[in-house]
C-alpha positions in Angstrom: 0.0 0.0 0.0 1.2 3.5 -0.8 0.5 6.0 1.9 2.1 9.0 0.1 -0.1 12.0 0.7 1.4 14.5 -1.7 3.3 14.1 -5.0 5.0 16.7 -7.1 2.9 17.2 -10.2 4.2 17.3 -13.8 2.8 20.8 -13.8 6.0 22.1 -12.3 8.0 21.4 -15.4 5.3 22.3 -17.9 4.5 26.0 -18.3 2.6 28.1 -20.8 -0.3 27.2 -23.0 1.6 25.7 -25.9 1.6 22.2 -24.3 -2.1 22.4 -23.8 -2.7 23.6 -27.3 -0.6 20.7 -28.7 -2.6 18.2 -26.6 -5.9 19.5 -27.8 -4.7 19.8 -31.4 -3.5 16.1 -31.3 -6.8 15.1 -29.7 -8.7 16.9 -32.6 -6.4 15.4 -35.2 -7.3 11.9 -34.0 -11.0 12.6 -34.3 -10.5 14.1 -37.8 -8.5 11.0 -38.9 -11.3 8.8 -37.6 -13.9 10.8 -39.6 -11.6 10.6 -42.7 -11.3 6.8 -42.4 -15.1 6.5 -42.2 -15.6 8.7 -45.3 -13.0 6.7 -47.3 -14.6 3.4 -46.4 -18.0 4.7 -47.5 -16.5 5.9 -50.8 -15.0 2.4 -51.4 -18.3 0.8 -50.7 -20.0 3.0 -53.2 -17.4 2.5 -55.9 -17.0 -1.3 -55.8 -19.5 -4.0 -56.2 -19.9 -5.7 -52.9 -18.9 -9.4 -52.7 -21.3 -11.9 -50.9 -19.3 -11.7 -47.7 -19.7 -7.9 -47.6 -23.4 -8.2 -48.3 -23.7 -10.5 -45.3 -21.8 -7.9 -43.2 -24.0 -5.1 -44.5 -27.1 -7.1 -43.6 -25.7 -7.6 -40.1 -24.9 -3.9 -39.7 -28.4 -3.0 -40.9 -29.8 -5.3 -38.2 -27.4 -3.8 -35.7 -28.6 -0.3 -36.7 -32.0 -0.9 -35.0 -32.7 1.4 -32.0 -31.4 0.2 -28.6 -34.5 1.5 -26.8 -37.9 2.9 -27.4 -40.5 5.0 -25.6 -43.7 3.1 -24.6 -46.3 5.8 -24.3 -49.1 5.5 -21.8 -52.4 4.5 -23.5 -54.2 7.7 -24.7 -57.5 6.7 -23.1 -55.8 6.5 -19.6 -53.8 9.7 -20.0 -56.5 11.9 -21.5 -59.1 11.0 -18.8 -56.3 11.6 -16.2 -55.5 15.1 -17.5 -59.2 16.0 -17.8 -59.8 15.1 -14.1 -56.7 17.1 -13.1 -58.1 20.2 -14.8 -61.5 19.6 -13.3 -59.9 19.4 -9.9 -58.1 22.6 -10.5 -61.4 24.4 -11.4 -63.2 22.9 -8.4 -60.3 24.1 -6.2 -60.7 27.6 -7.5 -64.5 27.5 -6.8 -63.8 26.0 -3.4 -61.4 28.8 -2.4 -63.9 31.4 -3.7 -66.5 29.9 -1.3 -64.1 29.6 1.6 -62.8 33.2 1.4 -66.3 34.8 0.8 -67.9 32.8 3.6 -65.9 33.5 6.8 -67.0 32.0 10.1 -67.4 35.1 12.4 -67.9 33.1 15.6 -64.4 31.5 15.1 -62.7 33.9 12.7 -59.2 32.9 13.9 -59.8 29.2 13.3 -61.3 29.9 9.9 -58.4 32.1 8.8 -55.9 29.5 9.9 -57.6 26.8 8.0 -57.9 28.8 4.8 -54.2 29.7 4.9 -53.3 26.0 5.4 -55.6 24.9 2.6 -54.1 27.5 0.2 -50.6 26.1 0.9 -51.8 22.5 0.5 -53.2 23.5 -2.9 -50.0 25.1 -3.9 -48.1 22.0 -2.8 -50.5 19.8 -4.8 -49.9 21.8 -8.0 -46.1 21.5 -7.6 -46.4 17.8 -7.2 -49.2 17.1 -9.7 -48.2 18.9 -12.9 -44.7 17.4 -13.3 -46.7 14.1 -13.8 -48.5 15.5 -16.8 -46.5 13.5 -19.4 -45.6 10.1 -17.9 -43.8 7.6 -20.2 -42.4 4.1 -20.0 -39.3 2.9 -21.7 -38.2 -0.5 -23.2 -34.6 -1.6 -23.9 -33.2 -4.0 -26.4 -30.1 -5.6 -24.9 -29.7 -8.1 -27.8 -29.4 -5.2 -30.2 -26.7 -3.7 -28.0 -24.7 -6.9 -28.2 -25.2 -7.2 -31.9 -23.9 -3.7 -32.5 -21.0 -3.6 -30.1 -19.9 -7.2 -29.5 -19.1 -8.7 -32.9 -17.9 -12.3 -32.9 -14.2 -12.6 -33.2 -13.6 -8.9 -32.4 -12.8 -7.1 -29.1 -15.9 -5.8 -27.4 -16.7 -2.2 -28.2 -18.8 -1.6 -25.2 -17.9 1.4 -23.1 -16.1 1.0 -19.8 -17.8 1.6 -16.5 -16.3 2.7 -13.1 -18.3 1.5 -10.1 -18.2 3.7 -7.0 -19.1 2.2 -3.6 -18.9 4.5 -0.6 -18.7 3.6 3.1 -17.8 5.4 6.3 -18.2 3.4 9.5 -17.9 -0.4 9.3 -19.7 -0.7 12.7 -22.8 0.9 11.3 -22.4 -0.4 7.7 -21.4 -4.0 8.3 -18.4 -5.2 6.1 -20.4 -8.3 5.1 -23.0 -6.1 3.4 -20.3 -4.0 1.7 -18.6 -7.2 0.6 -21.8 -8.6 -1.0 -22.2 -5.3 -2.9 -18.6 -5.6 -4.2 -19.0 -9.2 -5.2 -22.2 -8.5 -7.1 -20.3 -5.8 -9.0 -17.3 -8.0 -9.9 -19.7 -10.6 -11.2 -21.8 -8.4 -13.5 -22.5 -9.6 -17.0 -20.1 -7.2 -18.8 -16.6 -7.5 -20.3 -14.2 -7.8 -17.3 -11.7 -5.4 -18.9 -14.5 -2.7 -19.0 -15.4 -2.9 -15.3 -13.5 -1.3 -12.4 -14.8 -1.1 -8.8 -13.6 1.7 -6.5 -14.4 1.4 -2.8 -14.2 4.7 -0.8 -13.4 4.2 2.9 -14.0 7.6 4.3 -13.5 6.4 7.8 -10.0 5.0 7.0 -10.9 1.8 8.9 -8.5 -1.1 8.9 -11.5 -3.4 9.3 -12.9 -2.2 5.9 -9.4 -2.7 4.3 -9.0 -6.2 5.6 -12.5 -7.3 4.7 -12.0 -6.0 1.2 -8.8 -8.1 1.0 -10.8 -11.2 2.0 -13.5 -10.2 -0.5 -11.0 -10.0 -3.3 -9.8 -13.5 -2.4 -13.3 -15.0 -2.3 -14.2 -13.3 -5.6 -11.7 -15.6 -7.4 -14.2 -18.5 -6.7 -17.5 -16.6 -6.7 -17.2 -14.7 -10.0 -16.6 -17.8 -12.3 -19.4 -19.7 -10.4 -21.8 -16.9 -11.2 -20.9 -16.7 -14.8 -20.8 -20.4 -15.4 -24.3 -21.1 -14.1 -25.8 -17.6 -14.9 -27.2 -17.2 -11.4 -29.2 -14.2 -10.1 -28.7 -12.2 -7.9 -24.9 -12.3 -7.7 -24.6 -11.2 -4.1 -24.0 -14.5 -2.3 -25.9 -13.5 0.9 -29.0 -12.9 -1.0 -28.6 -15.7 -3.5 -28.3 -18.4 -0.8 -31.1 -16.9 1.3 -33.7 -17.1 -1.6 -36.7 -19.2 -0.8 -37.2 -20.4 -4.4 -36.4 -23.5 -6.4 -32.8 -22.9 -7.3 -32.7 -25.9 -9.7 -35.2 -24.2 -12.1 -33.7 -23.8 -15.6 -30.4 -25.4 -14.5 -29.3 -28.2 -16.8 -25.6 -28.7 -15.9 -25.2 -32.0 -14.0 -22.4 -30.5 -11.8 -24.5 -27.5 -10.6 -25.8 -29.1 -7.4 -22.4 -30.3 -6.3 -20.7 -27.0 -7.1 -23.4 -25.0 -5.5 -23.1 -27.0 -2.3 -19.3 -26.4 -2.3 -19.7 -22.7 -3.0 -22.2 -22.3 -0.2 -19.7 -23.9 2.2 -17.0 -21.6 0.9 -19.2 -18.6 1.4 -20.0 -19.7 5.0 -16.3 -19.9 5.7 -15.9 -16.5 4.2 -18.7 -15.1 6.5 -16.9 -16.6 9.5 -13.7 -14.8 8.5 -15.5 -11.5 8.1 -17.4 -12.0 11.4 -14.0 -12.7 13.0 -12.6 -9.4 11.7 -15.7 -7.5 12.9 -15.4 -9.1 16.4 -11.7 -8.1 16.5 -12.5 -4.6 15.4 -15.0 -3.8 18.1 -12.3 -2.5 20.4 -9.4 -0.4 19.2 -6.0 -1.2 20.8 -4.4 1.7 22.8 -1.4 1.7 20.5 -3.6 1.6 17.4 -4.0 -1.0 14.7 -1.0 -2.7 13.1 -0.9 -4.3 9.7 0.3 -7.8 9.0 3.9 -6.7 8.3 4.1 -5.0 11.7 3.8 -1.4 10.4 1.2 0.9 12.0 -2.1 1.3 10.1 -1.9 4.8 8.5 -5.6 5.5 9.3 -5.4 5.0 13.0 -6.6 8.6 13.4 -9.5 8.8 11.0 -9.4 12.7 11.0 -5.7 13.0 10.3 -4.2 10.5 7.9 -2.5 10.3 4.5 -4.2 9.2 1.3 -4.3 5.5 0.8 -4.8 3.4 -2.4 -4.6 -0.4 -2.8 -5.3 -2.2 -6.1 -6.5 -5.7 -5.3 -7.6 -7.2 -8.6 -7.3 -6.3 -12.3 -5.1 -7.0 -15.3 -2.0 -7.1 -13.2 -3.6 -8.7 -10.1 -4.8 -12.2 -9.2 -6.9 -14.1 -11.7 -9.9 -16.3 -10.8 -9.5 -20.1 -10.1 -10.0 -20.8 -13.8 -7.2 -18.5 -14.8 -9.5 -15.7 -16.2 -9.0 -12.0 -15.6 -11.1 -10.3 -13.0 -12.4 -6.7 -12.9 -10.2 -4.2 -11.2 -10.9 -3.7 -7.5 -9.4 -0.6 -5.8 -9.5 0.5 -2.2 -9.4 4.3 -1.7 -9.2 6.4 1.4 -8.7 10.1 0.7 -6.3 12.2 2.8 -7.8 13.9 5.9 -6.2 16.7 7.8 -7.5 19.0 10.6 -8.5 22.4 9.3 -9.7 21.3 6.0 -13.4 21.0 4.9 -13.9 17.5 3.5 -17.6 17.7 2.5 -18.6 14.3 3.7 -20.1 11.9 1.1 -19.9 14.4 -1.8 -16.2 15.0 -1.2 -15.5 11.3 -1.1 -17.4 10.8 -4.4 -15.4 13.6 -6.0 -12.1 12.0 -4.8 -13.2 8.8 -6.5 -14.0 10.7 -9.7 -10.4 11.9 -9.9 -8.8 8.6 -8.8 -10.8 6.6 -11.4 -10.0 9.2 -14.1 -6.2 8.8 -13.4 -6.2 4.9 -13.2 -9.0 3.7 -15.6 -10.9 6.7 -16.9 -14.0 4.9 -18.0 -16.5 7.2 -19.9 -19.3 6.2 -17.5 -19.6 6.1 -13.7 -22.1 4.0 -11.7 -22.4 4.9 -8.0 -23.9 2.7 -5.3 -24.4 2.9 -1.6 -22.6 0.1 0.2 -25.8 -1.6 1.0 -27.2 -1.6 -2.6 -26.1 -4.7 -4.4 -26.5 -5.5 -8.1 -29.7 -7.6 -8.3 -29.7 -7.7 -12.1 -26.4 -8.7 -13.7 -27.5 -7.1 -17.0 -28.2 -3.7 -15.3 -25.1 -2.1 -16.9 -26.2 -3.2 -20.4 -29.7 -1.8 -19.7 -28.1 1.6 -19.1 -25.8 1.3 -22.1 -28.9 0.9 -24.3 -29.5 4.6 -23.6 -26.0 6.0 -23.1 -24.4 4.3 -26.1 -27.3 5.0 -28.5 -25.9 7.6 -31.0 -29.3 9.3 -31.1 -30.6 9.1 -27.6 -27.4 9.1 -25.6 -25.9 12.4 -27.0 -27.6 14.6 -24.4 -28.0 12.1 -21.5 -26.2 13.0 -18.4 -27.3 10.0 -16.3 -29.5 7.0 -16.3 -31.3 6.6 -13.0 -32.7 3.2 -11.8 -35.5 3.0 -9.2 -34.6 2.0 -5.7 -35.9 -1.4 -4.5 -35.4 -2.9 -1.0 -35.1 -6.2 0.8 -36.2 -7.0 4.3 -39.3 -4.7 4.5 -42.4 -6.0 6.2 -45.3 -7.0 3.9 -47.5 -4.1 4.9 -44.6 -1.6 4.5 -45.8 0.3 7.6 -43.6 3.3 7.1 -43.6 3.5 3.3 -40.0 2.5 3.0 -40.4 1.4 -0.6 -41.4 4.8 -1.7 -43.4 3.2 -4.5 -45.5 6.3 -5.3 -42.3 8.4 -5.9 -40.4 5.8 -7.9 -43.3 4.4 -10.0 -45.4 7.6 -10.4 -43.4 10.8 -10.0 -40.2 9.6 -11.7 -42.1 8.3 -14.7 -43.7 11.7 -15.0 -40.4 13.5 -14.9 -39.0 11.1 -17.5 -41.5 12.6 -19.9 -40.1 16.1 -19.3 -36.4 16.4 -18.9 -35.7 13.3 -16.9 -35.8 12.0 -13.3 -34.0 13.6 -10.4 -30.8 12.0 -9.2 -31.6 10.0 -6.0 -28.1 9.3 -4.7 -27.6 5.6 -5.7 -28.2 3.3 -8.6 -27.2 5.9 -11.2 -25.0 5.7 -14.3 -23.3 9.0 -15.1 -21.8 10.3 -18.3 -18.3 11.4 -17.0 -18.3 14.4 -19.3 -21.5 15.7 -17.6 -19.7 15.3 -14.3 -16.9 17.6 -15.5 -19.4 20.4 -16.1 -19.4 20.3 -19.9 -22.7 21.0 -21.6 -24.4 18.5 -23.9 -23.2 18.2 -27.5 -26.5 19.4 -28.9 -26.2 22.9 -27.3 -25.8 25.6 -29.9 -22.2 26.6 -30.6 -20.9 29.9 -29.5 -21.0 32.5 -32.3 -17.8 33.6 -33.8 -16.6 36.7 -32.0 -16.5 39.8 -34.1 -13.2 40.6 -32.4 -11.4 38.4 -35.0 -11.7 41.3 -37.4 -8.4 42.8 -38.4 -9.6 46.4 -37.7 -9.5 45.8 -33.9 -7.0 48.1 -32.2 -5.2 45.6 -30.1 -4.9 42.0 -28.9 -5.8 43.0 -25.4 -9.2 44.4 -26.6 -9.6 41.2 -28.7 -9.1 39.0 -25.6 -11.7 41.1 -23.6 -14.3 40.8 -26.3 -13.9 37.0 -26.6 -14.3 36.6 -22.9 -17.4 38.7 -22.9 -19.0 36.6 -25.6 -18.1 33.4 -23.7 -19.4 34.8 -20.5 -22.7 35.9 -22.1 -23.2 32.6 -23.7 -23.1 30.9 -20.3 -25.7 33.4 -19.2 -24.9 34.6 -15.6 -25.4 31.6 -13.4 -23.8 29.0 -15.7 -20.4 30.7 -15.2 -18.0 27.9 -14.5 -14.6 28.0 -16.2 -15.8 25.3 -18.5 -16.6 25.1 -22.2 -17.9 22.6 -24.7 -15.0 21.0 -26.6 -17.0 21.3 -29.9 -17.0 25.1 -29.5 -13.2 25.2 -30.1 -13.9 25.1 -33.9 -15.3 28.6 -33.8 -12.1 30.3 -32.7 -8.8 31.0 -34.4 -5.5 29.8 -33.0 -5.0 32.7 -30.6 -8.5 32.5 -29.2 -8.2 28.8 -28.7 -5.0 29.1 -26.9 -6.6 31.6 -24.6 -9.6 29.4 -23.9 -7.7 26.2 -23.2 -4.8 27.7 -21.4 -3.1 25.8 -18.7 -4.3 28.4 -16.1 -8.0 28.0 -16.9 -7.7 24.2 -16.6 -5.9 24.4 -13.3 -8.5 26.8 -11.9 -11.2 24.4 -12.8 -9.8 20.9 -12.3 -6.8 21.3 -10.0 -3.1 20.9 -10.3 -2.8 17.5 -12.0 -1.7 17.3 -15.7 -2.6 13.6 -15.9 -6.2 14.3 -14.6 -6.7 17.3 -16.9 -5.5 15.3 -19.9 -8.1 12.6 -19.0 -10.9 15.2 -19.1 -10.2 15.8 -22.8 -10.7 12.1 -23.7 -14.4 11.9 -24.5 -14.3 8.1 -24.9 -12.2 7.5 -21.8 -9.2 5.4 -21.5 -5.7 5.8 -20.2 -2.7 6.6 -22.5 -0.8 3.5 -23.5 2.5 5.2 -22.5 1.2 5.6 -18.9 3.4 4.0 -16.2 1.4 2.3 -13.4 3.6 3.5 -10.6 3.4 7.1 -11.9 -0.4 6.8 -12.1 -0.6 5.5 -8.5 1.5 8.5 -7.4 -0.8 10.9 -9.3 -3.9 9.2 -7.9 -2.5 9.8 -4.4 -2.0 13.4 -5.3 -5.5 14.0 -6.6 -7.0 12.7 -3.3 -4.9 15.0 -1.1 -7.0 17.2 1.2 -5.8 20.5 -0.4 -6.3 19.5 -4.0 -9.7 21.1 -4.3 -8.7 24.4 -2.9 -9.4 27.3 -5.3 -10.9 25.0 -8.0 -14.4 24.4 -9.3 -14.8 21.1 -7.5 -18.1 21.0 -5.7 -19.1 24.3 -7.1 -19.5 23.5 -10.8 -18.0 20.1 -11.4 -18.5 16.7 -9.7 -20.9 16.2 -6.8 -22.1 19.6 -5.7 -21.4 20.8 -2.2 -23.8 22.9 0.0 -26.3 20.4 1.2 -26.3 16.9 2.9 -28.6 15.9 0.0 -25.9 16.4 -2.6 -27.8 14.2 -5.0 -30.5 16.8 -5.7 -28.0 19.6 -6.2 -25.8 17.5 -8.6 -28.7 16.5 -10.8 -30.2 20.0 -10.7 -27.0 21.6 -12.0 -26.8 19.1 -14.9 -30.4 19.8 -15.9 -29.7 23.5 -15.8 -26.9 23.1 -18.3 -29.3 21.5 -20.8 -28.7 17.8 -20.2 -31.5 15.4 -19.8 -31.7 12.2 -17.8 -33.3 8.8 -18.4 -35.4 6.6 -16.1 -34.7 2.9 -16.6 -37.1 0.3 -15.0 -36.1 -3.2 -16.1 -38.5 -6.1 -15.2 -36.0 -7.5 -12.8 -34.9 -4.7 -10.4 -31.4 -3.5 -11.2 -30.3 -2.9 -7.7 -31.6 -3.7 -4.2 -30.8 -2.3 -0.9 -31.7 -2.3 2.8 -34.0 0.3 4.4 -34.3 1.3 8.1 -37.6 -0.3 9.0 -38.0 0.7 12.6 -39.8 4.0 13.3 -37.0 6.0 14.9 -34.4 5.2 12.2 -36.9 5.9 9.4 -37.8 9.3 10.9 -34.1 10.2 11.2 -33.6 9.2 7.5 -36.5 11.4 6.5 -35.2 14.2 8.7 -31.8 14.1 6.9 -33.5 14.3 3.5 -35.7 17.2 4.6 -32.9 19.1 6.2 -30.9 18.8 2.9 -33.9 20.3 1.1 -34.1 23.2 3.5 -30.4 23.9 3.1 -30.9 24.1 -0.7 -33.8 26.4 -0.2 -31.6 28.9 1.6 -28.6 28.5 -0.8 -27.8 30.2 -4.1 -28.8 27.0 -5.9 -32.5 27.4 -4.9 -34.6 26.4 -8.0 -36.9 29.4 -7.2 -34.2 31.7 -8.6 -31.3 29.7 -9.9 -30.8 28.7 -13.6 -33.2 31.1 -15.3 -30.5 32.8 -17.3 -29.6 29.7 -19.3 -33.2 28.9 -20.3 -32.3 25.3 -20.4 -34.4 24.0 -17.5 -38.0 23.2 -18.6 -40.7 24.8 -16.5 -42.4 21.6 -15.4 -38.9 20.2 -14.4 -38.4 23.4 -12.4 -41.7 22.8 -10.7 -40.5 19.3 -9.6 -37.2 20.7 -8.2 -39.1 23.5 -6.4 -41.3 20.8 -4.9 -38.2 18.9 -3.6 -37.0 21.9 -1.6 -40.3 23.4 -0.3 -42.0 20.2 0.9 -40.5 20.4 4.4 -42.2 23.8 4.9 -45.6 22.0 4.5 -45.0 20.7 8.0 -46.0 24.1 9.5 -49.5 24.3 8.1 -49.9 20.5 8.5 -49.3 20.7 12.2 -51.7 23.5 12.5 -54.3 21.7 10.4 -54.0 18.5 12.4 -54.5 20.5 15.6 -57.7 22.2 14.4 -60.1 19.2 14.9 -59.2 19.0 18.6 -59.7 22.7 19.0 -63.1 22.6 17.2 -64.3 19.7 19.4 -63.0 21.3 22.7 -64.6 24.8 21.9 -67.7 23.7 20.1 -66.8 25.9 17.1 -66.1 24.8 13.5 -64.0 26.2 10.6 -66.9 25.9 8.1 -70.2 27.7 8.3 -73.5 25.9 7.8 -73.5 24.4 4.3 -75.9 25.4 1.6 -76.9 23.0 -1.1 -74.4 24.6 -3.5 -71.6 24.4 -1.0 -72.4 20.8 -0.3 -72.1 20.0 -4.0 -68.8 21.8 -4.1 -67.4 19.9 -1.2 -68.6 16.6 -2.7 -67.1 17.5 -6.0 -63.8 18.3 -4.4 -63.6 14.9 -2.6 -64.7 13.1 -5.7 -62.0 14.8 -7.8 -59.3 13.8 -5.3 -60.5 10.2 -5.4 -60.7 10.1 -9.2 -57.2 11.6 -9.7 -55.8 8.9 -7.4 -57.7 6.1 -9.1 -56.6 7.2 -12.6 -53.0 7.6 -11.4 -53.1 4.1 -10.1 -54.5 2.9 -13.4 -51.7 4.2 -15.6 -48.8 3.6 -13.2 -49.8 0.1 -11.9 -49.2 1.1 -8.3 -51.5 -0.6 -5.7 -54.0 1.2 -3.6 -52.3 0.0 -0.4 -49.0 1.7 -1.5 -50.8 4.9 -2.2 -52.5 4.8 1.3 -49.2 4.1 3.0 -47.6 7.0 1.2 -50.4 9.3 2.3 -50.1 8.1 5.9 -46.3 8.6 6.1 -46.6 12.0 4.4 -48.6 13.1 7.5 -46.3 11.2 10.0 -43.1 12.6 8.5 -44.7 16.1 8.0 -45.6 16.6 11.7 -42.3 15.2 13.0 -39.1 15.0 10.8 -40.0 17.8 8.4 -41.0 20.1 11.2 -37.6 19.6 13.0 -35.8 20.0 9.6 -37.3 23.4 9.1 -36.2 24.6 12.6 -32.8 23.1 12.3 -32.3 24.7 8.8 -33.4 28.1 10.2 -31.0 27.7 13.1 -28.1 26.8 10.8 -28.8 29.8 8.6 -29.4 32.4 11.3 -27.1 31.1 14.1 -24.6 28.9 12.3 -25.5 25.8 14.2 -24.4 22.9 12.0 -26.1 19.5 12.0 -24.0 16.3 12.1 -24.6 13.7 9.4 -25.7 10.5 11.0 -25.1 7.2 9.1 -28.2 5.1 9.2 -27.4 1.7 10.6 -27.7 -1.1 8.1 -27.7 -4.1 10.5 -30.9 -5.9 11.4 -32.3 -8.2 14.0 -31.8 -11.9 13.5 -35.5 -12.6 13.5 -37.6 -11.7 10.4 -38.5 -8.0 10.6 -37.1 -8.0 14.1 -35.8 -4.5 13.6 -39.4 -3.3 12.9 -40.1 -3.5 16.7 -36.9 -1.9 17.9 -37.7 1.3 19.8 -35.1 4.1 20.0 -36.0 7.3 21.9 -36.0 10.5 19.9 -37.6 13.9 20.2 -39.1 13.4 16.8 -41.7 11.2 18.4 -43.2 13.9 20.6 -45.2 16.1 18.1 -47.1 13.2 16.5 -47.9 11.6 19.8 -49.2 14.9 21.1 -51.4 15.3 18.1 -52.9 11.8 18.6 -53.6 12.5 22.3 -55.2 15.9 21.9 -57.4 14.6 19.0 -58.5 11.6 21.1 -59.2 13.9 24.0 -61.2 16.2 21.6 -63.3 13.3 20.3 -64.2 12.2 23.9 -65.0 15.8 24.8 -67.1 16.2 21.7 -69.2 13.1 22.4 -69.6 14.1 26.0 -70.8 17.6 25.0 -73.3 16.0 22.5 -74.7 13.7 25.1 -75.3 16.6 27.4 -76.6 19.0 24.7 -79.3 16.8 23.2 -80.2 15.6 19.7 -79.6 18.9 17.8 -75.9 18.9 18.5 -75.2 15.5 16.9 -75.3 16.9 13.3 -72.5 19.5 13.7 -70.5 16.9 15.7 -70.3 14.6 12.7 -68.1 17.0 10.7 -65.7 17.7 13.6 -65.4 14.0 14.6 -64.7 13.0 10.9 -62.0 15.6 10.8 -60.4 14.3 14.0 -60.6 10.7 12.9 -58.9 11.7 9.6 -55.9 12.8 11.6 -55.9 9.7 13.9 -56.2 7.3 11.0 -53.3 8.8 9.2 -51.2 8.6 12.3 -52.2 5.0 13.1 -48.9 3.4 11.8 -47.0 5.8 14.0 -49.2 4.6 17.0 -48.4 1.0 16.2 -44.7 1.8 16.0 -44.9 3.4 19.5 -46.5 0.3 20.8 -43.7 -2.0 19.6 -43.9 -5.8 19.8 -45.5 -5.7 23.3 -48.1 -3.2 22.2 -46.8 -0.9 25.0 -46.0 2.8 24.4 -42.8 3.9 26.2 -43.5 5.8 29.4 -41.3 8.7 28.5 -43.2 9.4 25.3 -46.6 9.2 27.1 -45.4 11.6 29.8 -44.0 14.2 27.5 -47.0 14.0 25.2 -49.6 14.2 28.0 -47.6 17.1 29.5 -47.6 19.0 26.3 -51.3 18.2 25.6 -52.2 19.4 29.2 -50.2 22.6 28.9 -51.8 23.3 25.5 -55.3 22.7 26.8 -54.8 24.9 29.9 -53.3 27.7 27.8 -56.1 27.4 25.4 -58.8 27.7 28.1 -57.0 30.7 29.6 -56.4 32.6 26.3 -59.2 31.3 24.1 -57.7 33.2 21.1 -59.8 32.1 18.1 -63.3 32.1 19.6 -65.2 35.4 19.5 -65.7 37.0 23.0 -69.1 37.3 24.6 -69.8 40.6 26.5 -70.6 40.2 30.3 -73.7 42.4 29.9 -75.1 40.1 27.3 -74.6 37.1 29.7 -76.3 39.0 32.5 -79.3 40.0 30.3 -79.7 36.4 29.1 -79.7 35.2 32.7 -82.4 37.7 33.6 -84.6 36.7 30.7 -84.8 33.1 31.8 -88.3 32.1 32.8 -88.0 30.2 36.0 
């Protein structure tokens, strides 16, 4: 292992822009030569009569020219009725608000005003969520056509290379066995081995992760050939051997049973080794960890250590037991030093971008969380059907796969599967400018990562400054820079340009644009890395020396490398929020790229989700806090990216929705409190309904139901998934989203930062055992309080109705229905509090009862929303009573 943290760059011996000009010129010459060869071959074909062999080849090429994918539109009958009902609902909403605003409730004006404000916000939120689903589409891929086009028999595979990124931080929260299964599933993918590289980022610099990866590399020598020989799915051993299916189905090789039994035994031995490493790593020795050769582990201090890289497998590494080459496996731990901002996961991913560019430089990058294994070995081929399509792939920045999960209870109590988002919202976005990036299971175009715009963007106009009548070169330089700056239109002002735009400038202008200085300011001080960014089709120069590349790779992961560069601002994963995925995808869409949503029949990737209530709420809190951070940043979709005019309006609506949804928690908490207030005070937020008002309310409820039914019809989502999504929208809204808003405001106003908490990936040994684990958190208090005050309100309402007589039962119905609506939505939360023993923890009950009691006493004392009755009126009413 090399633990060099800094290496002198070649830059020190290379000065001026002439070197860069020569590099770019040679790069363009290669492209021109390729074009010339293609033209000459076409001319020969036209001039000569084709022999039979050539005719066969032409037929084959004609067949290979078929599209690699196609759009499967939603049936017109389903989509038209869906859109009509949306418009009807919009009209009914307008009439509803006209009625609500023109018919105030004077006896409870405060309650009425609060409810109207909340309802207006809910309507605004619905519009942001609904209209990006206006043009949903499905897609279909043709993997056979991909092979026919790029994998000719007897020729080397022409498929593009892919660099896999796997990120991990804490091996005690993210068990090494789970990470090992993810790595094994990557190494066994159905893709040419020389085109696959797997980079594992250990941001915690843990020796446990390093040693478990070494064991994984050794076990891969047996596992990978077994997977490819028998074509098994999935190719993560833990999940393959735990399947409760007939594993002999479609297997015809006589040796399969014997080899499977031997492989299962080998895997169990591998698990024992990993478990032994985990047990050993539970307690750190006082003198720190020591490697096998007796030298201290460089990462003993996870916050102060040099950069580390270890290549385990690959062309120069160990082969499998059958003598075949294995994909490259690289361990990476970037340098950490006190006083530097490391930017958490986004910084780790950017370090992997640079390391992979230096060592392998595949044109595409696929990033996975450590707990998301490859469930479909052909997933990479599915993505390549879009990215390598010469028509479709030109403007595609990434292909996003839906997230699917193992180990979730059948009822999906806390909506962990997010089916409505992945099967409804994302399909809608795919019909506009593409799905948002969700942090994992995504294949990126490396050029898009570097901040370049898509090839289809219009070229910059030739600057008039090239005219000979200009007074001086200095003036010429200024005019060119102004044209370039204007073309990027204010907020797209990175020191980046489209390589195709070089053709529009003369020699002097080109040398200015591609000067060494501009590259260094953007990409950092590494000539090897900068040269890799100019290689559109990826690859490493043949003359590259492996030891030199490792040294350069160590250099690009040094903690000071990103200082005064565009990393995290305009290129790579974008900094500024703990939900870096939203920002990264948003910046790409603003530059004019589009993304693709790929949903193969067999899920491409599967992961684990936090299925107990506390962990789930903390996960949602982290997502919501990231959205609040973006809202208060310069990248807020409400004002960022208008200058370029490249982000479509419905796509902007979707991004606005992703950053404003946490603020819905404020009106939601108020609205969920209103039923209890109405029941306790005997007032209501709606006046006595006329016939017209009754029809209006009925129409509103019917339109809501019809939109949901038609949405389920075209998307294929089940009604239970929709209901769970609605329930958890309320649960998360009155707990995690509420806390996220206040934490975000504290961070903005007072500078209080929030620590990023890694969600634990381990689970109970029993099936769904983790579902019943209870962990105390303050997030549980607001929803519990709402449940208690609504139950108290229902009891008080019925008591009042029993005492008041028959006439009071009619008005009571609306109030009780309102309260039960809240309780029903919070029911999964209530079950989560009860746990396995159906017992709510005492501390939650005490806090919630205390809050509910204080609220009730303050309410009785202040009585703010109910109109006051004059004491003289009371006295007169008492006198007029006929005794």
